[in-house]
N, C-alpha and C positions, 0 to 999 in steps of 0.2 A: 188603647197601644200594643203594636207584639211585638216577643220577644226577639227583636231584627239586629240590634248592635253593631256595629264592626269595631273594636278596641282601637281607639283612635292613636295617633304615635304616643302624646306626651302621657301613654304610661308605661314606656317602653325605658322613662327618667331614672335612675335608681331609685331613691326614693318611694317609686310611687310600683315599684314592680312586686311589691306585698302585697295586691292586689286582686296579682292573678297568684300567688300562691295561699295555696292552701293549707300549710306546718303556720310560715309564718302568722298568717290571720288568727288560726286559733290561740296561735299563744298571744296576743296580743288583744285579742277579743276576750279579754278576761280586764275586770273592773278593778282591780288590786295594781295588774302592769299600768294601766291606764293612769291612774292616781300619781305610782310613781313615778315615770316618764315626765310626769306634769304639775311632782313635786304639791299635785293637791290642787294646787287650779282646776280643775277640771270640776269641782264640786261644787265649790264658787261657781266656777262660771256655768252650770249647768241647771241650780238655783236660780242666778240670777236669768237665766234665758228665761225655762218657763215663767216665770213675770211676764214676757212682752206675750203670750196667750194666753187669752181669754177662753175662760171652759164651750165645749161644744162646737170653739172652732172649726173652721178650715183649713188643715196644714199641709204644707206640701216642705217637705224635704228634699235636698239637693245631697246625694250622697247617703251610703249606709255608715253609718260606724259605732266606732268599735266602744266595748263597756255599758254605761247604762245609760246613755241621754236620750236614744229614742225609748227607752220603757219613760223615763220622766216627762218629754212630751206627749206620748200616749198619757198618759195616767193625768193629764193637765187637760188634754183634748175631751175626754171625758166620753160616754154609750153618744152621745146624741152628736158628735162629730166625729170631724173624717180629718184621715193622718192616711197621706200619700206619701211613698217616697223615693228620688229617681236613683237609680248610680247603672254608672254604663261599664260598671262589670258585671261579668254574669255570672264570675264564681263570689262576689259578693249579695249577690243578689241572691244565687241558691243560700245560700249563706245564709241570711237575713229572715227569709221564706220560712227555713227548717226552726230556726230560732227565735222567729215566731208569728208560727205558725196558732198558736192558740190566742191571737191579739190580730184585732180587727184593721189590720196594716195593709195597706194595697201596694205592695212594694216590684217597681216598675223600674225593667231594663232598659233607659232612655239618657238617650244623650241631652244634656240640659242647651246644649249649644244649640238644639234642631226649638224652633216658637213649640207652644203647642197652647191651645184652643180656653182649657179651665182655668179661671178665677181661682184665687186663694186668701182668708184672711191674714192670712202669715206664713212666710214663704222662708223657713231658717238653713242658711249657707254656713255647715258648722268644719271648721278645718278644713274648707276647698276650694277655695278661690287662691290660694299659695301652690295649687298642684296644681292650675293650668296657665299654659301658655299665655302674653297678654293678647291676642285677637280672641282666641277661644273665652278667653276669661272677658269680655269687654260684652260680647253674646251672652252668655250666661248672664251676665249684670243686667243688661238689655230685658230677656227675656223673664226673667224674675223682676224685676219692678213694674213691665209690663202687662204684668199678670199677678196682679194686687187688682187685689175690690177697694171699691171707693173705704180710705179709712184704714184701708189692712198696711200692712208694715212688712218687713224684707227687713230680719235679724243675722249678719256676716258677725260668725265668730272666729280668729283666725289671728295669727300673728300681727306681732307690730315692729319696731325696732327700739330695741330695750334702753334704756336710761343710761349715761355713759359711764357711772357707778357700777352699773349689773354686774357681778364677776360672767355671769352668762353669757352677754355679749358676743365675745370675739370667739367664742368657744359655738356658739349659735352659726353668728354669720360665717365660718368655714364649713359647717355640716351644711349648712343651707349653699354656698359655694359650690362645693363639693358633689352634693346628693339631695338637692333640692333647687334650682335654679331659679325657681319661677319665681322662689318664694323674697327675692331680695329687694324685685321691685314694691313689695309693702313696705318696706323698710324707706323707701323716696321718697312714697307721695299716700296722702291719705287712699282708704280702700274705696270715696268716693270718687277718685277721678279715674276709674276704670270702668265708667258708664257713661251714655252717651244724653245722659239727660240727667242730670245730678245735678240742677235747679229746682225741676218741679218737688223735688224733697227736701226734706229738713232730718241731717241727718246730725246724728247723735254720740260719740263715743266715749266706753267709759277701759279704761288700761287699770290690765291686772298681773300683779307677779313684776312689777317696777317696766312696765310696759312688751312684755315678752308676750302677753295677749290681752287682745283685743276685742270687745263687743261693740260695732255699729250697727245703730234702727237704722231707717230709713223709714220716714213715712211721708206719704208724697203731700204735698202742699194745698191749702183748698183753693188758695189765691194763686194762680203767678205772680211773679213780681214782673209783666207787663202786665197782667190783668188789676193788680195796683194800682200800677201807675197810672193808667186810662178811667179808673176811680177817683182818683187824686185830683187828676186833670178837671173832670167833671164834676166835681164837688166845689172846687177854686169857682169853676164857672160859673156855677150856681149862686 
């Protein structure tokens, strides 16, 4: 893959502009800042994320992240595994290549809404789905799910609708409405509703901080529902 990606229009949304701003990105790429903005939830989420990854796995992450998340994934993958990262922002790719210059991480300027050929044991989407318009989101999620090896899993870390008693619910609602318009759809529907082949996977949801954050894991079913019906009818006939 070559670094020839043109920045998509949705990157001009207000909350997404930070990915093209070197100063803002530099400030946010501090784990103390990330921890403060996430009220400490990121530490628990990252810990549980890496539990979904086996040592020496072949891992793809969609989107460069701020803070220590990529360090944690790399440390779990270990030397015998492989860690690839796609990002549509040339600035974030450039920054990450400098930040991880001593790590064996393959960081590529690539648009994940375009299919790729390689298969992965684990694919991580860390706070990226909420930033995508619905049409692009469906393409990315379909590409992610179609690129899993047999027995592979996709891990989506993202926002969810907070519980009614969560005091941050309405401040977050208005922040999303003003600055992150694609995030609101994740309050109204489970994340699996935004892919084309959700019935081919088993979905597991874990929520954090009064449902402000979610971890959703998709694992391909060994047998589809249609296969189960056929086998059931076959055994009944026997």
